[in-house]
N, C-alpha and C positions, 0 to 999 in steps of 0.2 A: 288710669284711675279705676282700679278694680277691687278685688278682695284684699289686696295687700294693705290698703289703707285701714281696713277694718282690723286686720291683724296688728298693725302698728298701734292703733288706738287701744285695742284690747291689751296688748303688751305693756303699754304705758300704764294702763289702769291697774293691771296686776302688780307691776313693779311698785307703783305708788302705794297700793294697798298693803303690800308686804312691808315696805319701808315705814309706812305709817304705824303698823302694828309693832314693829321692832322699836321704833322711837318711843311709842307710848309705854311699852314694857320697860324701857330703859329710864322712864321717868321724865322724858324730855317732850312734854306735850306741846310746847310752843313750837319746837322744831317740826314736830309731826304735822301740825296745822299748816305751817309755812310750806312744807313739802307737798301737802295735799293741794294747797292753793296754786303752787307752782305747776304741778301736774295738770290741774284744771286749765290754767292759762295756756299751757303748751297744746293741749288737746283742742281748746277753743280756737287757738290760732290756726291750727290745721283745718278745722271745720270751716272757719271763716274764709280761708283761702279757697277751699273747695266750693263754697257757696258763691264766691265771687266768680270763679270759673264757670259755674252753672249759669249765672246771670248773663255773662258774656256770650255763652253759647246760645242762650235763648234770644238775646238781642241779635245775634248773627242769623239765626234761623228766621226770625220774623222781620229782620231788617228795620229795627226800631232805633235809628240813629238819632 
């Protein structure tokens, strides 16, 4: 877990931002909002998984079973 996860999140953000702008210009604002929410859910899922791993590591270090 290094800098690659930051690049993944940034890549998803850039992709979603571009897709959002394209859909808004095409007049499909509903699809643009759904795409933005889907991107947010994907990134939050990745972050929640990383936080879970962090808590497990902290429990292991301090032996808080």
